Biopython code that builds the backbone (N, CA, C, O; Angstrom):
import numpy as np
from Bio.PDB.StructureBuilder import StructureBuilder

atoms = [
    (1, "SER", "N", (-24.351, 29.386, -24.743)),
    (1, "SER", "CA", (-22.725, 29.320, -24.083)),
    (1, "SER", "C", (-22.041, 28.281, -25.062)),
    (1, "SER", "O", (-22.757, 27.466, -25.643)),
    (2, "THR", "N", (-20.908, 28.291, -25.224)),
    (2, "THR", "CA", (-19.951, 27.621, -26.092)),
    (2, "THR", "C", (-20.110, 25.986, -25.860)),
    (2, "THR", "O", (-20.293, 25.142, -26.737)),
    (3, "MET", "N", (-19.999, 25.796, -24.546)),
    (3, "MET", "CA", (-20.229, 24.357, -24.082)),
    (3, "MET", "C", (-21.462, 23.819, -24.458)),
    (3, "MET", "O", (-21.533, 22.850, -25.213)),
    (4, "GLU", "N", (-22.504, 24.418, -23.951)),
    (4, "GLU", "CA", (-23.844, 24.027, -24.494)),
    (4, "GLU", "C", (-24.074, 23.656, -26.059)),
    (4, "GLU", "O", (-24.651, 22.663, -26.503)),
    (5, "THR", "N", (-23.450, 24.749, -26.795)),
    (5, "THR", "CA", (-23.517, 24.458, -28.198)),
    (5, "THR", "C", (-22.581, 23.257, -28.634)),
    (5, "THR", "O", (-22.968, 22.548, -29.564)),
    (6, "PHE", "N", (-21.503, 23.016, -28.083)),
    (6, "PHE", "CA", (-20.839, 21.959, -28.263)),
    (6, "PHE", "C", (-21.585, 20.741, -27.949)),
    (6, "PHE", "O", (-21.753, 19.973, -28.897)),
    (7, "PHE", "N", (-22.051, 20.419, -26.855)),
    (7, "PHE", "CA", (-22.946, 19.383, -26.552)),
    (7, "PHE", "C", (-24.078, 19.079, -27.289)),
    (7, "PHE", "O", (-24.470, 17.916, -27.389)),
    (8, "ASN", "N", (-24.749, 20.193, -27.917)),
    (8, "ASN", "CA", (-25.728, 19.988, -28.872)),
    (8, "ASN", "C", (-25.419, 19.406, -30.009)),
    (8, "ASN", "O", (-25.972, 18.359, -30.343)),
    (9, "GLN", "N", (-24.555, 19.965, -30.710)),
    (9, "GLN", "CA", (-23.751, 19.444, -31.846)),
    (9, "GLN", "C", (-23.667, 17.956, -31.728)),
    (9, "GLN", "O", (-24.074, 17.301, -32.688)),
    (10, "TYR", "N", (-23.257, 17.417, -30.819)),
    (10, "TYR", "CA", (-22.844, 16.047, -30.685)),
    (10, "TYR", "C", (-23.912, 15.160, -30.094)),
    (10, "TYR", "O", (-23.885, 13.942, -30.272)),
    (11, "ARG", "N", (-24.800, 15.728, -29.432)),
    (11, "ARG", "CA", (-25.967, 14.784, -29.096)),
    (11, "ARG", "C", (-26.975, 14.550, -29.972)),
    (11, "ARG", "O", (-27.756, 13.629, -29.731)),
    (12, "VAL", "N", (-27.126, 15.345, -31.135)),
    (12, "VAL", "CA", (-28.162, 15.230, -31.994)),
    (12, "VAL", "C", (-27.889, 13.909, -32.818)),
    (12, "VAL", "O", (-28.814, 13.100, -32.902)),
    (13, "PRO", "N", (-26.724, 13.645, -33.411)),
    (13, "PRO", "CA", (-26.303, 12.609, -34.016)),
    (13, "PRO", "C", (-26.633, 11.155, -33.381)),
    (13, "PRO", "O", (-27.146, 10.219, -33.995)),
    (14, "PHE", "N", (-26.209, 11.163, -31.950)),
    (14, "PHE", "CA", (-26.845, 10.044, -31.284)),
    (14, "PHE", "C", (-28.185, 9.773, -31.242)),
    (14, "PHE", "O", (-28.504, 8.590, -31.361)),
    (15, "HIS", "N", (-29.107, 10.653, -31.090)),
    (15, "HIS", "CA", (-30.499, 10.529, -31.018)),
    (15, "HIS", "C", (-31.336, 10.390, -32.246)),
    (15, "HIS", "O", (-32.470, 9.912, -32.256)),
    (16, "ASN", "N", (-30.569, 10.926, -33.463)),
    (16, "ASN", "CA", (-31.145, 10.602, -34.735)),
    (16, "ASN", "C", (-30.487, 9.774, -35.561)),
    (16, "ASN", "O", (-30.504, 9.921, -36.783)),
    (17, "SER", "N", (-29.704, 8.613, -34.811)),
    (17, "SER", "CA", (-28.977, 7.776, -35.589)),
    (17, "SER", "C", (-29.951, 6.621, -36.181)),
    (17, "SER", "O", (-30.892, 6.107, -35.576)),
    (18, "THR", "N", (-29.495, 6.313, -37.570)),
    (18, "THR", "CA", (-30.118, 5.375, -38.355)),
    (18, "THR", "C", (-29.437, 3.959, -38.378)),
    (18, "THR", "O", (-29.856, 2.982, -38.999)),
    (19, "ASP", "N", (-28.263, 4.025, -37.556)),
    (19, "ASP", "CA", (-27.460, 2.743, -37.499)),
    (19, "ASP", "C", (-28.303, 1.606, -36.577)),
    (19, "ASP", "O", (-28.826, 1.894, -35.501)),
    (20, "ALA", "N", (-28.336, 0.408, -37.123)),
    (20, "ALA", "CA", (-29.219, -0.549, -36.410)),
    (20, "ALA", "C", (-28.600, -0.908, -35.141)),
    (20, "ALA", "O", (-29.306, -1.306, -34.214)),
    (21, "LEU", "N", (-27.403, -0.806, -35.032)),
    (21, "LEU", "CA", (-26.700, -1.144, -33.717)),
    (21, "LEU", "C", (-26.896, -0.148, -32.640)),
    (21, "LEU", "O", (-26.898, -0.457, -31.448)),
    (22, "THR", "N", (-27.041, 0.921, -33.036)),
    (22, "THR", "CA", (-27.035, 2.182, -31.976)),
    (22, "THR", "C", (-28.596, 2.745, -32.051)),
    (22, "THR", "O", (-29.022, 3.379, -31.086)),
    (23, "SER", "N", (-29.332, 2.541, -33.048)),
    (23, "SER", "CA", (-30.516, 3.254, -32.923)),
    (23, "SER", "C", (-31.424, 2.740, -31.837)),
    (23, "SER", "O", (-32.219, 3.554, -31.365)),
    (24, "SER", "N", (-31.423, 1.280, -31.283)),
    (24, "SER", "CA", (-32.183, 0.804, -30.349)),
    (24, "SER", "C", (-31.836, 1.195, -28.971)),
    (24, "SER", "O", (-32.572, 0.963, -28.012)),
    (25, "ILE", "N", (-30.567, 1.862, -28.888)),
    (25, "ILE", "CA", (-29.993, 2.440, -27.461)),
    (25, "ILE", "C", (-30.720, 3.684, -27.129)),
    (25, "ILE", "O", (-30.604, 4.662, -27.868)),
    (26, "LYS", "N", (-31.365, 3.715, -26.210)),
    (26, "LYS", "CA", (-31.832, 4.950, -25.657)),
    (26, "LYS", "C", (-30.701, 5.792, -24.972)),
    (26, "LYS", "O", (-30.039, 5.237, -24.095)),
    (27, "ARG", "N", (-30.424, 7.129, -25.320)),
    (27, "ARG", "CA", (-29.607, 7.756, -24.764)),
    (27, "ARG", "C", (-30.160, 9.058, -24.078)),
    (27, "ARG", "O", (-30.604, 9.880, -24.879)),
    (28, "PRO", "N", (-30.212, 9.367, -22.894)),
    (28, "PRO", "CA", (-30.621, 10.484, -22.248)),
    (28, "PRO", "C", (-30.100, 11.764, -22.852)),
    (28, "PRO", "O", (-28.904, 11.928, -23.096)),
    (29, "ARG", "N", (-31.052, 12.685, -23.091)),
    (29, "ARG", "CA", (-30.550, 13.954, -23.395)),
    (29, "ARG", "C", (-29.792, 14.909, -22.445)),
    (29, "ARG", "O", (-29.042, 15.801, -22.840)),
    (30, "ASP", "N", (-30.061, 14.635, -21.173)),
    (30, "ASP", "CA", (-29.519, 15.427, -19.874)),
    (30, "ASP", "C", (-29.477, 14.458, -18.853)),
    (30, "ASP", "O", (-29.913, 13.311, -18.954)),
    (31, "LEU", "N", (-28.868, 15.023, -17.742)),
    (31, "LEU", "CA", (-28.726, 14.412, -16.564)),
    (31, "LEU", "C", (-29.977, 14.005, -15.975)),
    (31, "LEU", "O", (-30.181, 12.815, -15.734)),
    (32, "SER", "N", (-30.906, 14.976, -15.703)),
    (32, "SER", "CA", (-32.206, 14.704, -15.225)),
    (32, "SER", "C", (-32.934, 13.685, -15.857)),
    (32, "SER", "O", (-33.681, 12.967, -15.191)),
    (33, "GLU", "N", (-32.773, 13.510, -17.328)),
    (33, "GLU", "CA", (-33.564, 12.373, -17.901)),
    (33, "GLU", "C", (-32.862, 10.967, -17.540)),
    (33, "GLU", "O", (-33.475, 9.921, -17.329)),
    (34, "ALA", "N", (-31.395, 11.141, -17.506)),
    (34, "ALA", "CA", (-30.798, 10.031, -17.096)),
    (34, "ALA", "C", (-31.192, 9.387, -15.848)),
    (34, "ALA", "O", (-31.444, 8.184, -15.777)),
    (35, "GLU", "N", (-31.243, 10.154, -14.913)),
    (35, "GLU", "CA", (-31.654, 9.742, -13.570)),
    (35, "GLU", "C", (-32.910, 9.161, -13.389)),
    (35, "GLU", "O", (-33.073, 8.270, -12.555)),
    (36, "CYS", "N", (-33.999, 9.669, -14.239)),
    (36, "CYS", "CA", (-35.194, 8.989, -14.265)),
    (36, "CYS", "C", (-35.743, 8.158, -15.385)),
    (36, "CYS", "O", (-36.920, 8.056, -15.732)),
    (37, "ALA", "N", (-34.580, 7.529, -15.933)),
    (37, "ALA", "CA", (-34.713, 6.624, -17.106)),
    (37, "ALA", "C", (-35.671, 5.497, -16.795)),
    (37, "ALA", "O", (-36.470, 5.091, -17.638)),
    (38, "SER", "N", (-35.580, 4.981, -15.536)),
    (38, "SER", "CA", (-36.443, 3.791, -14.939)),
    (38, "SER", "C", (-37.813, 4.291, -14.791)),
    (38, "SER", "O", (-38.671, 3.413, -14.700)),
    (39, "GLY", "N", (-38.169, 5.393, -14.751)),
    (39, "GLY", "CA", (-39.392, 5.927, -14.525)),
    (39, "GLY", "C", (-39.499, 6.288, -13.116)),
    (39, "GLY", "O", (-40.543, 6.844, -12.772)),
    (40, "VAL", "N", (-38.538, 6.053, -12.183)),
    (40, "VAL", "CA", (-38.609, 6.526, -10.825)),
    (40, "VAL", "C", (-37.410, 7.348, -10.652)),
    (40, "VAL", "O", (-36.269, 6.956, -10.899)),
    (41, "CYS", "N", (-37.748, 8.591, -10.184)),
    (41, "CYS", "CA", (-36.733, 9.504, -9.914)),
    (41, "CYS", "C", (-36.482, 9.420, -8.576)),
    (41, "CYS", "O", (-37.380, 9.540, -7.743)),
    (42, "PRO", "N", (-35.080, 9.178, -8.234)),
    (42, "PRO", "CA", (-34.652, 9.120, -6.737)),
    (42, "PRO", "C", (-34.685, 10.490, -6.101)),
    (42, "PRO", "O", (-34.340, 11.529, -6.664)),
    (43, "SER", "N", (-35.153, 10.374, -4.831)),
    (43, "SER", "CA", (-35.170, 11.639, -3.983)),
    (43, "SER", "C", (-33.640, 11.968, -3.420)),
    (43, "SER", "O", (-32.630, 11.371, -3.792)),
    (44, "LYS", "N", (-33.677, 12.863, -2.608)),
    (44, "LYS", "CA", (-32.353, 13.337, -2.100)),
    (44, "LYS", "C", (-32.023, 12.571, -1.093)),
    (44, "LYS", "O", (-30.812, 12.417, -0.933)),
    (45, "GLU", "N", (-32.873, 11.938, -0.216)),
    (45, "GLU", "CA", (-32.637, 10.952, 0.736)),
    (45, "GLU", "C", (-32.412, 9.571, 0.317)),
    (45, "GLU", "O", (-31.870, 8.783, 1.093)),
    (46, "ASP", "N", (-32.794, 9.210, -0.876)),
    (46, "ASP", "CA", (-32.370, 7.988, -1.431)),
    (46, "ASP", "C", (-31.070, 8.043, -2.049)),
    (46, "ASP", "O", (-30.486, 6.969, -2.190)),
    (47, "TRP", "N", (-30.520, 9.082, -2.436)),
    (47, "TRP", "CA", (-29.079, 9.371, -2.894)),
    (47, "TRP", "C", (-28.306, 9.171, -1.739)),
    (47, "TRP", "O", (-27.320, 8.436, -1.789)),
    (48, "GLN", "N", (-28.624, 9.716, -0.752)),
    (48, "GLN", "CA", (-27.896, 9.869, 0.399)),
    (48, "GLN", "C", (-27.562, 8.401, 1.014)),
    (48, "GLN", "O", (-26.530, 8.200, 1.654)),
    (49, "THR", "N", (-28.536, 7.392, 0.759)),
    (49, "THR", "CA", (-28.334, 6.233, 1.326)),
    (49, "THR", "C", (-27.373, 5.564, 0.737)),
    (49, "THR", "O", (-26.867, 4.688, 1.438)),
    (50, "ILE", "N", (-26.865, 5.719, -0.555)),
    (50, "ILE", "CA", (-26.159, 4.939, -1.362)),
    (50, "ILE", "C", (-25.028, 5.803, -1.789)),
    (50, "ILE", "O", (-24.052, 5.290, -2.337)),
    (51, "ASP", "N", (-25.104, 7.196, -1.554)),
    (51, "ASP", "CA", (-23.721, 7.989, -1.688)),
    (51, "ASP", "C", (-22.622, 7.768, -0.746)),
    (51, "ASP", "O", (-22.787, 7.837, 0.472)),
    (52, "PRO", "N", (-21.364, 7.470, -1.373)),
    (52, "PRO", "CA", (-20.492, 7.306, -0.223)),
    (52, "PRO", "C", (-19.845, 8.762, 0.398)),
    (52, "PRO", "O", (-19.099, 8.816, 1.376)),
    (53, "ASN", "N", (-20.263, 9.802, -0.322)),
    (53, "ASN", "CA", (-19.985, 11.250, 0.474)),
    (53, "ASN", "C", (-20.881, 11.438, 1.485)),
    (53, "ASN", "O", (-20.569, 12.358, 2.242)),
    (54, "PHE", "N", (-21.992, 10.809, 1.767)),
    (54, "PHE", "CA", (-22.772, 11.041, 2.739)),
    (54, "PHE", "C", (-22.661, 9.756, 3.964)),
    (54, "PHE", "O", (-23.141, 9.934, 5.083)),
    (55, "ASN", "N", (-22.036, 8.594, 3.617)),
    (55, "ASN", "CA", (-22.083, 7.551, 4.445)),
    (55, "ASN", "C", (-20.616, 7.240, 4.511)),
    (55, "ASN", "O", (-19.800, 7.649, 3.686)),
    (56, "LYS", "N", (-20.300, 6.384, 5.694)),
    (56, "LYS", "CA", (-19.259, 5.670, 5.940)),
    (56, "LYS", "C", (-19.228, 4.603, 4.948)),
    (56, "LYS", "O", (-20.258, 3.933, 4.880)),
    (57, "SER", "N", (-18.194, 4.275, 4.101)),
    (57, "SER", "CA", (-18.020, 3.318, 3.298)),
    (57, "SER", "C", (-17.726, 1.939, 4.085)),
    (57, "SER", "O", (-16.997, 1.847, 5.073)),
    (58, "PRO", "N", (-18.428, 0.886, 3.465)),
    (58, "PRO", "CA", (-18.250, -0.464, 4.188)),
    (58, "PRO", "C", (-16.784, -0.969, 3.893)),
    (58, "PRO", "O", (-16.355, -1.888, 4.590)),
    (59, "TYR", "N", (-15.970, -0.416, 2.885)),
    (59, "TYR", "CA", (-14.843, -0.960, 2.461)),
    (59, "TYR", "C", (-13.701, -0.112, 3.263)),
    (59, "TYR", "O", (-12.637, 0.115, 2.687)),
    (60, "GLN", "N", (-13.907, 0.322, 4.496)),
    (60, "GLN", "CA", (-12.821, 0.863, 5.314)),
    (60, "GLN", "C", (-11.778, 0.074, 5.595)),
    (60, "GLN", "O", (-12.072, -1.077, 5.916)),
    (61, "GLU", "N", (-10.425, 0.414, 5.562)),
    (61, "GLU", "CA", (-9.280, -0.278, 5.965)),
    (61, "GLU", "C", (-9.328, -0.313, 7.358)),
    (61, "GLU", "O", (-9.444, 0.762, 7.947)),
    (62, "PRO", "N", (-9.254, -1.436, 8.044)),
    (62, "PRO", "CA", (-9.163, -1.423, 9.536)),
    (62, "PRO", "C", (-7.739, -0.893, 10.041)),
    (62, "PRO", "O", (-6.749, -1.031, 9.322)),
    (63, "ASP", "N", (-7.662, -0.284, 11.298)),
    (63, "ASP", "CA", (-6.491, 0.097, 11.788)),
    (63, "ASP", "C", (-5.498, -1.003, 11.821)),
    (63, "ASP", "O", (-5.750, -2.195, 12.001)),
    (64, "ALA", "N", (-4.270, -0.428, 11.615)),
    (64, "ALA", "CA", (-2.912, -1.497, 11.486)),
    (64, "ALA", "C", (-2.883, -1.908, 13.038)),
    (64, "ALA", "O", (-2.962, -1.187, 14.033)),
    (65, "SER", "N", (-2.739, -3.367, 12.917)),
    (65, "SER", "CA", (-2.388, -3.961, 14.289)),
    (65, "SER", "C", (-1.013, -3.754, 14.716)),
    (65, "SER", "O", (-0.692, -3.803, 15.903)),
    (66, "LEU", "N", (-0.170, -3.517, 13.739)),
    (66, "LEU", "CA", (1.350, -3.135, 14.148)),
    (66, "LEU", "C", (1.480, -1.835, 13.765)),
    (66, "LEU", "O", (1.052, -1.435, 12.683)),
    (67, "THR", "N", (2.120, -1.032, 14.680)),
    (67, "THR", "CA", (2.383, 0.270, 14.451)),
    (67, "THR", "C", (3.940, 0.602, 14.075)),
    (67, "THR", "O", (4.845, -0.156, 14.423)),
    (68, "ALA", "N", (4.153, 1.705, 13.392)),
    (68, "ALA", "CA", (5.437, 1.795, 12.846)),
    (68, "ALA", "C", (6.627, 1.703, 14.018)),
    (68, "ALA", "O", (7.713, 1.144, 13.863)),
    (69, "GLY", "N", (6.232, 2.288, 15.056)),
    (69, "GLY", "CA", (7.187, 2.320, 16.219)),
    (69, "GLY", "C", (7.390, 1.056, 16.691)),
    (69, "GLY", "O", (8.536, 0.716, 16.985)),
    (70, "PHE", "N", (6.416, 0.253, 16.821)),
    (70, "PHE", "CA", (6.773, -1.251, 17.060)),
    (70, "PHE", "C", (7.650, -1.944, 16.026)),
    (70, "PHE", "O", (8.621, -2.629, 16.349)),
    (71, "ILE", "N", (7.299, -1.755, 14.872)),
    (71, "ILE", "CA", (8.184, -2.400, 13.900)),
    (71, "ILE", "C", (9.585, -1.841, 13.854)),
    (71, "ILE", "O", (10.479, -2.614, 13.509)),
    (72, "ALA", "N", (9.878, -0.628, 14.149)),
    (72, "ALA", "CA", (11.259, 0.011, 14.113)),
    (72, "ALA", "C", (11.824, -0.303, 15.432)),
    (72, "ALA", "O", (13.053, -0.329, 15.507)),
    (73, "GLY", "N", (11.053, -0.573, 16.603)),
    (73, "GLY", "CA", (11.769, -1.128, 17.641)),
    (73, "GLY", "C", (12.177, -2.544, 17.466)),
    (73, "GLY", "O", (13.195, -2.987, 17.997)),
    (74, "ILE", "N", (11.352, -3.285, 16.691)),
    (74, "ILE", "CA", (11.938, -4.782, 16.609)),
    (74, "ILE", "C", (13.029, -4.866, 15.736)),
    (74, "ILE", "O", (13.935, -5.691, 15.848)),
    (75, "THR", "N", (12.938, -3.993, 14.849)),
    (75, "THR", "CA", (14.287, -4.021, 13.724)),
    (75, "THR", "C", (15.605, -3.480, 14.734)),
    (75, "THR", "O", (16.660, -4.114, 14.764)),
    (76, "ILE", "N", (15.428, -2.452, 15.400)),
    (76, "ILE", "CA", (16.568, -1.977, 16.082)),
    (76, "ILE", "C", (16.960, -2.944, 17.140)),
    (76, "ILE", "O", (18.173, -3.046, 17.326)),
    (77, "ALA", "N", (16.099, -3.742, 17.936)),
    (77, "ALA", "CA", (16.603, -4.625, 18.901)),
    (77, "ALA", "C", (17.163, -5.843, 18.128)),
    (77, "ALA", "O", (18.025, -6.553, 18.646)),
    (78, "SER", "N", (16.693, -6.077, 16.934)),
    (78, "SER", "CA", (17.337, -7.349, 16.154)),
    (78, "SER", "C", (18.632, -6.943, 15.700)),
    (78, "SER", "O", (19.472, -7.840, 15.765)),
    (79, "PHE", "N", (19.060, -5.749, 15.222)),
    (79, "PHE", "CA", (20.360, -5.187, 15.066)),
    (79, "PHE", "C", (21.328, -5.237, 16.223)),
    (79, "PHE", "O", (22.511, -5.544, 16.078)),
    (80, "VAL", "N", (20.784, -4.927, 17.358)),
    (80, "VAL", "CA", (21.591, -4.792, 18.647)),
    (80, "VAL", "C", (21.899, -6.351, 18.926)),
    (80, "VAL", "O", (23.058, -6.757, 19.008)),
    (81, "ILE", "N", (20.906, -7.098, 19.050)),
    (81, "ILE", "CA", (21.193, -8.635, 19.308)),
    (81, "ILE", "C", (22.341, -9.170, 18.331)),
    (81, "ILE", "O", (23.407, -9.666, 18.697)),
    (82, "VAL", "N", (21.923, -8.974, 17.050)),
    (82, "VAL", "CA", (22.910, -9.598, 16.102)),
    (82, "VAL", "C", (24.374, -8.972, 16.301)),
    (82, "VAL", "O", (25.325, -9.738, 16.150)),
    (83, "ALA", "N", (24.615, -7.651, 16.625)),
    (83, "ALA", "CA", (25.886, -7.032, 16.812)),
    (83, "ALA", "C", (26.395, -7.542, 18.131)),
    (83, "ALA", "O", (27.603, -7.776, 18.187)),
    (84, "ALA", "N", (25.654, -7.752, 19.209)),
    (84, "ALA", "CA", (26.269, -8.331, 20.400)),
    (84, "ALA", "C", (26.703, -9.736, 20.291)),
    (84, "ALA", "O", (27.648, -10.156, 20.958)),
    (85, "ILE", "N", (25.929, -10.600, 19.330)),
    (85, "ILE", "CA", (26.524, -11.888, 19.229)),
    (85, "ILE", "C", (27.701, -11.856, 18.384)),
    (85, "ILE", "O", (28.539, -12.730, 18.607)),
    (86, "ALA", "N", (27.947, -10.958, 17.387)),
    (86, "ALA", "CA", (29.102, -11.010, 16.524)),
    (86, "ALA", "C", (30.341, -10.488, 17.430)),
    (86, "ALA", "O", (31.482, -10.925, 17.275)),
    (87, "TYR", "N", (30.012, -9.548, 18.353)),
    (87, "TYR", "CA", (31.012, -8.848, 19.319)),
    (87, "TYR", "C", (31.488, -10.062, 20.208)),
    (87, "TYR", "O", (32.700, -10.184, 20.383)),
    (88, "MET", "N", (30.691, -10.895, 20.736)),
    (88, "MET", "CA", (30.908, -12.002, 21.791)),
    (88, "MET", "C", (31.872, -13.114, 20.901)),
    (88, "MET", "O", (32.906, -13.571, 21.389)),
    (89, "TYR", "N", (31.463, -13.429, 19.734)),
    (89, "TYR", "CA", (32.065, -14.409, 18.965)),
    (89, "TYR", "C", (33.629, -13.801, 18.482)),
    (89, "TYR", "O", (34.579, -14.562, 18.299)),
    (90, "HIS", "N", (33.716, -12.358, 18.318)),
    (90, "HIS", "CA", (34.971, -12.027, 18.089)),
    (90, "HIS", "C", (35.876, -12.075, 19.243)),
    (90, "HIS", "O", (37.053, -12.425, 19.161)),
    (91, "ARG", "N", (35.208, -11.662, 20.463)),
    (91, "ARG", "CA", (36.143, -11.679, 21.771)),
    (91, "ARG", "C", (36.319, -13.095, 22.070)),
    (91, "ARG", "O", (37.365, -13.277, 22.693)),
    (92, "HIS", "N", (35.664, -14.151, 21.846)),
    (92, "HIS", "CA", (35.840, -15.515, 22.021)),
    (92, "HIS", "C", (37.245, -15.796, 21.065)),
    (92, "HIS", "O", (38.298, -16.305, 21.448)),
    (93, "ASN", "N", (36.973, -15.399, 19.986)),
    (93, "ASN", "CA", (38.324, -15.916, 18.936)),
    (93, "ASN", "C", (39.483, -15.090, 19.313)),
    (93, "ASN", "O", (40.559, -15.567, 18.953)),
    (94, "VAL", "N", (39.536, -13.956, 19.954)),
    (94, "VAL", "CA", (40.599, -13.151, 20.213)),
    (94, "VAL", "C", (41.231, -13.847, 21.392)),
    (94, "VAL", "O", (42.459, -13.872, 21.471)),
    (95, "LYS", "N", (40.424, -14.455, 22.381)),
    (95, "LYS", "CA", (40.932, -15.045, 23.599)),
    (95, "LYS", "C", (41.546, -16.244, 23.241)),
    (95, "LYS", "O", (42.548, -16.505, 23.906)),
    (96, "GLU", "N", (41.178, -17.195, 22.225)),
    (96, "GLU", "CA", (41.690, -18.415, 21.855)),
    (96, "GLU", "C", (43.055, -18.146, 21.071)),
    (96, "GLU", "O", (43.999, -18.937, 21.045)),
    (97, "ARG", "N", (43.009, -16.860, 20.412)),
    (97, "ARG", "CA", (44.249, -16.562, 19.630)),
    (97, "ARG", "C", (45.357, -16.290, 20.731)),
    (97, "ARG", "O", (46.498, -16.750, 20.679)),
    (98, "GLU", "N", (44.886, -15.520, 21.681)),
    (98, "GLU", "CA", (45.833, -15.168, 22.598)),
    (98, "GLU", "C", (46.273, -16.374, 23.487)),
    (98, "GLU", "O", (47.462, -16.351, 23.803)),
    (99, "GLN", "N", (45.592, -17.338, 23.910)),
    (99, "GLN", "CA", (45.850, -18.448, 24.586)),
    (99, "GLN", "C", (46.737, -19.270, 23.707)),
    (99, "GLN", "O", (47.650, -19.880, 24.265)),
    (100, "ARG", "N", (46.565, -19.395, 22.103)),
    (100, "ARG", "CA", (47.315, -20.143, 21.457)),
    (100, "ARG", "C", (48.833, -19.626, 21.371)),
    (100, "ARG", "O", (49.800, -20.387, 21.399)),
    (101, "LEU", "N", (48.913, -18.222, 21.262)),
    (101, "LEU", "CA", (50.154, -17.605, 21.274)),
    (101, "LEU", "C", (51.007, -17.683, 22.431)),
    (101, "LEU", "O", (52.228, -17.776, 22.310)),
    (102, "LYS", "N", (50.439, -17.651, 23.520)),
    (102, "LYS", "CA", (50.995, -17.961, 24.947)),
    (102, "LYS", "C", (51.518, -19.359, 24.915)),
    (102, "LYS", "O", (52.663, -19.540, 25.331)),
    (103, "THR", "N", (50.874, -20.291, 24.506)),
    (103, "THR", "CA", (51.289, -21.769, 24.564)),
    (103, "THR", "C", (52.549, -21.783, 23.664)),
    (103, "THR", "O", (53.640, -22.150, 24.100)),
    (104, "THR", "N", (52.356, -21.371, 22.397)),
    (104, "THR", "CA", (53.464, -21.610, 21.517)),
    (104, "THR", "C", (54.684, -20.791, 22.052)),
    (104, "THR", "O", (55.793, -21.325, 22.031)),
    (105, "PHE", "N", (54.533, -19.509, 22.534)),
    (105, "PHE", "CA", (55.715, -18.836, 23.033)),
    (105, "PHE", "C", (56.309, -19.487, 24.162)),
    (105, "PHE", "O", (57.527, -19.399, 24.320)),
    (106, "ALA", "N", (55.423, -20.285, 25.163)),
    (106, "ALA", "CA", (55.983, -21.006, 26.303)),
    (106, "ALA", "C", (56.791, -22.092, 25.796)),
    (106, "ALA", "O", (57.948, -22.257, 26.182)),
    (107, "ARG", "N", (56.164, -22.924, 24.851)),
    (107, "ARG", "CA", (56.881, -23.994, 24.079)),
    (107, "ARG", "C", (58.282, -23.593, 23.570)),
    (107, "ARG", "O", (59.285, -24.278, 23.769)),
    (108, "ALA", "N", (58.267, -22.404, 22.887)),
    (108, "ALA", "CA", (59.551, -21.859, 22.422)),
    (108, "ALA", "C", (60.597, -21.487, 23.334)),
    (108, "ALA", "O", (61.788, -21.576, 23.037)),
    (109, "VAL", "N", (60.125, -21.027, 24.562)),
    (109, "VAL", "CA", (61.143, -20.571, 25.676)),
    (109, "VAL", "C", (61.516, -21.949, 26.228)),
    (109, "VAL", "O", (62.696, -22.095, 26.549)),
    (110, "ALA", "N", (60.742, -22.904, 26.372)),
    (110, "ALA", "CA", (61.049, -24.108, 27.038)),
    (110, "ALA", "C", (62.031, -24.785, 26.206)),
    (110, "ALA", "O", (63.007, -25.307, 26.745)),
    (111, "ALA", "N", (61.865, -24.829, 24.916)),
    (111, "ALA", "CA", (62.778, -25.446, 24.095)),
    (111, "ALA", "C", (64.209, -24.872, 23.957)),
    (111, "ALA", "O", (65.155, -25.584, 23.620)),
    (112, "THR", "N", (64.320, -23.620, 24.218)),
    (112, "THR", "CA", (65.629, -22.908, 24.238)),
    (112, "THR", "C", (66.300, -23.069, 25.635)),
    (112, "THR", "O", (67.501, -22.830, 25.756)),
    (113, "ILE", "N", (65.512, -23.487, 26.731)),
    (113, "ILE", "CA", (66.208, -23.581, 28.000)),
    (113, "ILE", "C", (66.881, -24.961, 28.036)),
    (113, "ILE", "O", (67.687, -25.065, 28.960)),
    (114, "ASP", "N", (66.756, -25.973, 27.308)),
    (114, "ASP", "CA", (67.300, -27.098, 27.537)),
    (114, "ASP", "C", (68.887, -27.069, 27.160)),
    (114, "ASP", "O", (69.578, -28.075, 27.319)),
]
sb = StructureBuilder()
sb.init_structure("model")
sb.init_model(0)
sb.init_chain("A")
sb.init_seg("    ")
for serial, (resi, resn, name, xyz) in enumerate(atoms, 1):
    if name == "N":
        sb.init_residue(resn, " ", resi, " ")
    sb.init_atom(name, np.array(xyz, "f"), 0.0, 1.0, " ", f" {name:<3s}", serial, name[0])
structure = sb.get_structure()
């Protein structure tokens, strides 16, 4: 096949290298040779003990302690509280202004009675 030919063409220079830096590095010719490079070939059961596809990862993220609904509820409640405080402050200012205008009007009327 074309892929096998491609790999064979590029595998040979690595194994027959005369470069001092790379000639001491043992490169496996294929996957089965790479798995058994240490002299001990792992069994299917050995791979299943370390393969994350067969086991639950120890690096699982824990469930969130705050849910999205709780955060949305706190946000909306905060907005409602701020709006209620702003409304009460506005009402207080309107009543003070109304009282001030009544007092000013009463003084103006009292000044014209004399």
